[in-house]
C-alpha positions, -999 to 999 in steps of 0.1 A, spaced: 234 273 -96 233 281 -133 257 261 -155 265 270 -191 284 249 -216 291 212 -218 321 212 -194 301 230 -167 271 207 -172 294 176 -169 309 186 -136 275 197 -123 262 163 -131 291 147 -113 284 168 -83 248 156 -83 259 120 -86 283 123 -57 255 133 -34 234 103 -40 233 66 -45 267 65 -62 300 70 -43 321 101 -43 339 102 -77 370 121 -86 376 126 -123 412 131 -114 420 102 -92 394 78 -105 394 61 -72 358 48 -74 337 41 -105 303 57 -110 288 27 -127 294 -10 -121 310 -28 -150 315 3 -170 337 -14 -196 338 17 -219 358 35 -192 377 5 -180 380 -23 -207 398 -46 -182 364 -52 -166 353 -72 -196 374 -101 -184 352 -105 -153 324 -130 -156 300 -109 -136 303 -81 -161 296 -104 -191 259 -98 -200 259 -129 -223 261 -151 -192 231 -161 -171 223 -142 -139 232 -172 -118 266 -175 -135 274 -138 -132 264 -137 -95 285 -168 -87 315 -153 -104 311 -121 -84 306 -137 -50 337 -159 -53 359 -128 -60 350 -112 -27 368 -117 7 346 -122 38 354 -87 49 341 -74 15 311 -97 16 297 -84 48 297 -48 34 270 -60 10 247 -72 37 236 -36 46 216 -9 28 246 13 22 265 -14 4 303 -12 1 323 -3 -29 351 -26 -44 370 -2 -67 393 -30 -79 364 -48 -93 347 -17 -108 319 -18 -82 306 14 -67 287 17 -35 250 12 -38 222 26 -16 194 1 -14 169 22 5 145 42 -16 108 46 -12 79 49 -37 47 43 -18 26 67 -39 52 84 -60 90 87 -59 98 97 -23 126 116 -6 123 93 24 154 70 24 189 81 15 187 65 -20 167 93 -36 170 130 -36 154 159 -55 175 187 -69 174 214 -96 176 186 -122 144 171 -109 127 193 -83 97 171 -78 79 140 -89 42 131 -94 26 126 -60 -4 103 -63 -31 99 -36 -21 81 -5 -27 43 -10 -58 41 11 -76 64 -13 -63 48 -44 -75 14 -30 -109 30 -27 -112 31 -65 -112 -7 -66 -96 -3 -100 -70 -30 -106 -59 -13 -138 -53 20 -120 -31 2 -94 -8 -10 -121 -9 21 -142 3 42 -112 31 18 -106 41 21 -143 43 59 -140 62 58 -107 88 34 -121 92 55 -152 99 86 -131 122 66 -108 142 53 -138 144 89 -152 158 101 -119 182 71 -117 197 80 -150 208 114 -137 220 100 -103 191 111 -82 175 77 -74 184 40 -69 166 11 -84 153 -7 -53 121 8 -38 108 -5 -5 71 -2 -14 42 -11 -12 29 -14 24 3 -42 22 -4 -48 59 -40 -54 67 -57 -25 83 -68 -44 114 -76 -15 136 -88 20 127 -65 36 153 -33 25 135 -13 55 125 -2 39 92 -37 32 80 -32 57 52 -3 37 37 -23 5 33 -50 -8 8 -74 -13 36 -88 -41 57 -97 -68 31 -72 -96 21 -85 -98 -15 -84 -61 -21 -49 -58 -5 -37 -88 -26 -50 -72 -58 -35 -39 -50 -1 -55 -41 -1 -76 -73 -11 -46 -95 12 -20 -81 42 -44 -80 37 -54 -116 35 -17 -126 67 -10 -108 87 -40 -119 75 -52 -154 103 -47 -179 106 -54 -216 123 -87 -209 108 -113 -185 141 -118 -167 147 -81 -161 133 -56 -137 124 -20 -144 127 -12 -107 126 -36 -78 95 -34 -55 93 -47 -19 62 -58 -1 62 -49 36 59 -53 66 59 -91 70 39 -100 91 10 -92 114 24 -57 118 -2 -31 125 6 -14 158 31 14 162 27 32 195 -5 27 216 -8 33 253 28 25 260 30 -5 237 53 1 207 62 -18 176 98 -24 188 86 -45 217 52 -58 206 47 -95 205 17 -101 182 0 -132 195 -18 -146 164 -36 -178 159 -26 -199 130 -61 -195 116 -59 -157 116 -24 -156 103 -32 -177 72 -67 -163 68 -61 -126 72 -24 -115 75 -6 -137 51 -27 -136 19 -15 -102 6 21 -112 10 15 -146 -7 -1 -129 -36 26 -103 -38 52 -131 -41 34 -157 -62 13 -135 -85 32 -102 -84 66 -119 -85 79 -92 -62 117 -88 -59 117 -83 -22 98 -88 11 106 -68 42 103 -84 76 89 -62 104 100 -50 139 74 -70 159 75 -105 172 49 -130 161 41 -155 188 74 -148 206 98 -148 177 111 -117 159 99 -119 123 134 -111 110 148 -141 130 120 -166 123 133 -194 99 97 -206 95 84 -173 83 114 -163 62 132 -194 47 102 -217 53 73 -197 39 86 -168 18 114 -186 1 103 -222 6 66 -223 1 61 -192 -20 94 -194 -39 105 -158 -37 127 -148 -66 145 -120 -48 159 -109 -15 145 -105 21 153 -72 38 148 -61 74 129 -31 84 154 -4 94 175 -15 124 152 -45 130 181 -68 138 195 -42 162 160 -40 177 156 -77 184 190 -78 200 191 -45 220 154 -39 227 138 -73 227 169 -90 242 162 -120 219 199 -131 218 228 -127 243 253 -113 219 252 -92 187 270 -120 168 242 -144 178 217 -119 165 235 -116 132 237 -154 129 200 -158 138 189 -133 112 210 -147 83 202 -183 92 165 -175 92 167 -163 57 174 -126 60 196 -113 31 199 -76 37 199 -54 68 185 -19 66 210 -5 90 245 -13 99 242 -42 123 250 -71 100 279 -51 85 293 -48 121 287 -83 134 283 -108 106 320 -114 101 325 -121 138 296 -145 137 314 -165 110 347 -165 128 330 -176 160 314 -205 142 279 -192 147 274 -188 110 288 -205 79 304 -183 52 282 -202 27 252 -187 44 266 -152 38 273 -162 2 236 -173 -2 224 -139 11 247 -121 -13 235 -143 -41 200 -132 -36 209 -95 -33 232 -95 -64 208 -114 -85 182 -86 -81 208 -60 -90 218 -80 -121 181 -81 -132 180 -44 -128 210 -38 -150 232 -24 -122 261 -45 -133 256 -36 -170 274 -3 -171 262 32 -179 224 32 -173 218 58 -200 231 33 -226 207 5 -214 170 -1 -216 152 30 -201 184 49 -207 164 74 -228 144 85 -198 154 118 -184 140 147 -162 116 155 -191 97 123 -182 90 134 -146 59 154 -138 46 153 -173 11 167 -179 -2 132 -184 13 120 -151 -2 149 -132 -36 143 -148 -34 107 -137 -28 119 -101 -60 139 -104 -79 110 -120 -68 86 -93 -81 110 -66 -114 114 -85 -118 76 -87 -111 71 -50 -131 99 -34 -161 83 -16 -195 100 -13 -209 87 20 -241 108 23 -262 128 -2 -296 136 12 -321 148 -13 -296 149 -41 -279 180 -26 -247 171 -45 -235 179 -71 -237 217 -65 -243 239 -95 -213 261 -103 -235 285 -122 -260 291 -93 -234 294 -65 -225 330 -62 -206 326 -29 -192 294 -14 -179 293 22 -149 271 24 -141 264 61 -119 241 81 -83 234 91 -78 212 60 -94 236 35 -62 252 22 -35 226 31 -8 214 8 15 188 24 -13 173 44 -28 161 11 2 138 3 4 120 36 36 102 46 64 85 27 60 115 4 82 131 -22 83 167 -34 52 170 -57 51 186 -91 28 212 -77 -2 214 -53 -39 222 -59 -54 228 -25 -91 222 -18 -96 260 -17 -78 265 -50 -98 237 -66 -131 251 -55 -122 287 -63 -114 278 -98 -152 272 -104 -170 296 -80 -163 327 -58 -152 316 -24 -148 329 11 -123 311 32 -121 307 70 -99 281 87 -122 277 117 -92 263 136 -56 272 132 -47 235 128 -63 201 128 -58 197 166 -84 224 169 -76 229 206 -83 257 230 -77 292 215 -71 279 180 -109 276 175 -122 306 155 -159 301 155 -173 336 148 -156 343 115 -165 308 103 -201 312 113 -203 346 96 -190 332 64 -214 303 64 -244 325 73 -238 346 42 -228 320 16 -250 301 -8 -234 268 3 -207 257 28 -179 232 24 -164 221 57 -130 204 52 -120 187 84 -101 155 95 -65 147 104 -29 150 93 4 135 103 2 152 138 -28 129 145 -20 97 126 14 87 114 42 61 116 50 59 153 17 76 162 -15 56 167 -48 73 178 -64 67 211 -99 75 199 -120 78 167 -134 113 173 -126 141 150 -97 159 167 -101 186 193 -131 209 188 -137 200 152 -171 186 160 -181 218 178 -170 238 147 -191 216 124 -222 219 145 -219 257 150 -214 263 113 -243 239 103 -266 257 127 -262 291 110 -254 282 74 -277 298 48 -272 271 23 -264 233 23 -234 221 43 -211 195 28 -187 178 52 -154 166 37 -132 143 58 -94 142 50 -79 112 68 -63 79 65 -83 60 92 -120 62 97 -137 87 120 -168 85 141 -189 111 123 -222 97 136 -236 132 145 -230 145 110 -244 114 95 -276 118 115 -279 156 111 -304 170 86 -283 201 86 -255 183 69 -269 167 37 -236 156 23 -204 138 35 -173 130 14 -142 111 24 -111 121 4 -83 102 22 -51 121 16 -58 128 -21 -23 137 -34 -9 167 -52 -41 173 -73 -65 165 -44 -82 200 -44 -89 198 -81 -103 163 -78 -126 173 -49 -140 202 -69 -146 179 -98 -168 157 -75 -186 186 -57 -196 204 -89 -205 172 -108 -177 173 -134 -170 138 -122 -195 112 -109 -182 98 -76 -175 60 -76 -151 53 -47 -160 28 -21 -147 25 15 -118 1 18 -123 -1 55 -150 -1 82 -158 31 100 -165 23 137 -183 43 164 -162 56 193 -176 27 215 -153 4 195 -122 16 213 -138 6 246 -145 -30 236 -114 -37 214 -79 -33 228 -55 -25 200 -30 -52 210 -56 -80 208 -48 -96 174 -79 -118 173 -100 -112 142 -129 -134 152 -155 -124 178 -157 -140 212 -192 -139 226 -181 -151 260 -161 -119 266 -182 -95 244 -152 -91 221 -169 -81 187 -142 -91 163 -126 -70 136 -133 -59 100 -164 -64 80 -156 -101 77 -160 -108 115 -172 -77 133 -205 -81 151 -210 -45 164 -225 -13 151 -208 6 124 -209 43 112 -201 32 76 -193 -2 63 -166 -16 40 -177 -11 4 -200 19 12 -201 46 -14 -228 65 -34 -230 78 -69 -249 106 -86 -267 80 -106 -283 46 -97 -270 12 -108 -289 -21 -107 -278 -57 -110 -294 -87 -127 -281 -122 -123 -277 -139 -156 -257 -170 -148 -246 -189 -116 -248 -225 -107 -271 -240 -81 -249 -270 -74 -212 -277 -72 -201 -313 -69 -167 -320 -55 -150 -351 -69 -134 -373 -42 -116 -406 -46 -136 -437 -37 -119 -443 -4 -122 -408 9 -136 -407 45 -162 -381 35 -179 -406 13 -188 -427 43 -193 -401 70 -209 -367 72 -182 -340 67 -187 -303 73 -157 -294 52 -131 -311 29 -95 -303 22 -88 -307 -15 -55 -315 -33 -42 -295 -62 -53 -320 -89 -88 -320 -75 -90 -283 -78 -78 -279 -114 -112 -280 -131 -133 -270 -101 -145 -235 -111 -177 -218 -123 -188 -185 -139 -210 -158 -124 -224 -134 -149 -244 -102 -143 -260 -74 -162 -253 -40 -147 -276 -11 -156 -270 26 -152 -306 37 -146 -297 74 -141 -291 104 -163 -254 108 -157 -225 86 -170 -206 69 -142 -184 41 -129 -196 14 -106 -178 -12 -85 -194 -46 -86 -185 -67 -55 -190 -104 -54 -192 -117 -18 -198 -151 -4 -212 -162 29 -199 -197 36 -215 -224 57 -210 -219 95 -178 -241 97 -145 -234 114 -157 -200 127 -157 -188 91 -162 -151 81 -198 -141 80 -191 -126 46 -160 -123 25 -151 -106 -8 -143 -130 -36 -137 -106 -64 -146 -71 -77 -148 -53 -111 -151 -17 -119 -174 -10 -149 -181 24 -166 -215 29 -182 -232 58 -199 -266 70 -187 -293 44 -194 -266 20 -206 -261 -17 -197 -231 -38 -194 -221 -73 -185 -197 -83 -157 -184 -118 -154 -165 -135 -126 -146 -168 -127 -149 -184 -92 -123 -209 -83 -139 -232 -57 -108 -242 -39 -94 -207 -37 -125 -185 -34 -151 -207 -16 -126 -222 9 -121 -211 45 -91 -216 68 -96 -240 96 -83 -237 132 -50 -253 122 -44 -231 92 -56 -255 65 -78 -244 36 -110 -263 34 -142 -260 13 -173 -260 34 -200 -285 25 -235 -271 23 -250 -238 13 -229 -209 1 -246 -176 -5 -233 -153 -32 -240 -116 -28 -239 -88 -54 -255 -56 -42 -290 -66 -31 -289 -98 -50 -284 -131 -32 -280 -165 -48 -276 -198 -30 -255 -226 -43 -250 -260 -27 -216 -275 -25 -218 -313 -22 -197 -344 -24 
C-alpha cells in the first residue's frame, strides 16, 4: 500500500494500530481510546487520580484499582488485558519477546511496511561466549530503543518476556541456544546486564521497557523420551536449587531490578512452580523483593489443572496460582475462572487487587497511563531508529566477539585472502539465512550468509553436501562436494544443527552431528587439496571428537547461531580481519555422556556409587570433548600475579562454637561480611604480533566440604591489548559471596582451609582461618 498526503497517512497509521497491541479504534464512534489517559483527546480524564502524573505510582495504582468492578479486574489478569473505555483505558497486550532483538513471537509485536525488520543479534548462547558484560548491556539498550520506536507507531508493546536465564544443565536441551550457558556466575552477569540495557530509563523510577527473567525455576527439559515439560516433576535437592538454579534469578531481581519473573511449566519437588507460594511469594517477592509482577509461562495455570491434575476444579487452580503470588496469566485461564474463585470463597478480592497493583505499577513506570507515547520520553524514536547502520554493525561485532576458535593446528588460521584463489564452501549450513537467527526471532534488517560473507573476500565454489542439516539418505551429495574440495585452495565445511534438530519442544537424543554429516566431513577432508576448516553452527555442544583428533582438519570454529550478520562475522575471523576471542559458555561432552546421564536426573553432583558423573564443569568427572572456557586466539596471552593475599581471617564473636571446636565451614551474618573482601591483581601480556581481546577467568577451588564444586567461576573480565602490550586486570573478591559454598540444607557457608585461585595456568593458594 502506498499512502500519499497527511489524511491518508493518518488513517494508514490507525489501521496499523488496530492490528496490534491497541484495541480496534473508530475515529467516528470513538468507542475505545488508543492511548490510556489521553487527556488531550478527552480532558475529562484529568479528574482521575490514576491519570495524574504528579501523584506517586502507588497512589495512581490505588486510584485505578478501586474504580474497577470485580468483573473488570479479572480481565487484567491475562496477557490480552481488557479495555475500560469509560475510564479511557485501551486493551493492552502484555506478551512481546526480545530474546536477541525485537521478535514477532507473541501477539504484542508485529512487523509491517512501517518497520519491516529489526536488528537480529546473535542467539544468546553466542553472545554469552563473548564474556563481555558491557556488550550484554549495550545489546539490551539497542533492542529497547528499537522496541520503543516500534511502540510509538503501534507495532510493539512495552513488556518483553526476555531473557531466558535457565542454566544449561544438559547439552541435549533444545533451548540451549536461548541461554547464557551452564555457569551461574556468567548467567547472572548476562541477566543483570541485558535487563539493565532493556530497562534503564532517564529517571530511576521509570522503565524504558520492562524485561522478564524466565523460566523460574529448574526448567531445562522440553521433550525427551516421552517426558515433556508439561508433566515433568524436577526433583531437585535444596543444595542444587540454591547453588545452581536460583542464582541467575536472584541476581536478575536484586541486581538487575527486573520488572518481571516468569514461572515455568514444570513442577519442582511435586509442586507446580506457578502454584508454589514458597517459590513465588516467599522467595521472589519476599526474600528478593521483586519490584514488579510475576507472570506464568503461557497456559501454565491451565497446564497444572488439566494436565498435571494438581487441583480438582479450575477455580481451585486459579485460587492456588494467585494465592501463591502469580499476578498475570499468559493465557485466558485466570480471566475465565478467577471471578468464580472469589465468589466461591476460595480467593479474596483483595488478593486480586494485589495482583493488579503489581501489574498496573509496571505499566505506570512504563508511561502507559501517561497518554500519547510520542509526547513522552522516547517519543522522538521512530522507524528511522530501527536497523540503523550502527545497530547492524553491533550485530556483526557481537558475533565476532562470540565466535570460538576451538582448534588451530600449525597456525592454519587465519587464511590469507590474497593467496586463496578458490575457496570451497561446503555444508548444509553454508548458505542459510533463518538458521542463523535461531528461535524467538524477529524479521532481521537483512542477512549475510556464510557463503556471502566468504565470497566478499575470495572466489568461492559452493556445494551444500546435504540438502538439509538432517543429512539423511538420498540428501547426501558426496561427489560434488568432494570435487569442489579437491580443486580448491582451502575448504570451509559449515555443518551443525537448526531448529529441526534442537528447539523449544524438541530435545536431542544424542550428541552426534546430525545424520551423515560426519561422513560428509570425513569424505571431504580425505580428498581436499588445501586445509579444511570445520565450522559448527549450533546451540548445544556436539561430539566432534573425530574432527578434533584428525590431522586432516586443522581448524574448528563454533559460531552458535550468529544472527543476521553471522556470515560477515565468520569471514572476518577466518581471514584474520578480527582476532577470535570467544570462549565456550558450556561443556562439550562425548556421546558416551548420554548413556551415563539420564536427562531427567536433576542432580548436579556426581555419585560414585552409581557411576553418575555429575553435570557441568563445576561437578562433572568424566571426559570432555571441549571444556567450559575453551577458546583460542591468533595471538598468545600470558598472566602474571601481582597481588593476592595468602591469608584471610574471619572475625567471629567470642562465644562462637567454631572458636572452641574444629569447624570445616562457617555461616556468616551480613555484618560479618561487610568488610571481608580482598583484591586480586594481574598483569596480562599480549605476547603476539596481532592485536586482540582476551577473557581473564578467576576461578576458585574450595576446600572439600559439603560436596563443593571442584572449581567454580568467581569473576571474569575481557581486556583488549595491542600486540606486545600489557594491561592490568583487577578483581574484588567478596569472601562471603565468592568463596562460599552451599551446604546440604541450602545455607551458604565459607569453607575453612585452603582455597586455590586459578587464572589460566596460574594457581595461588590462600588460607581461610578463624
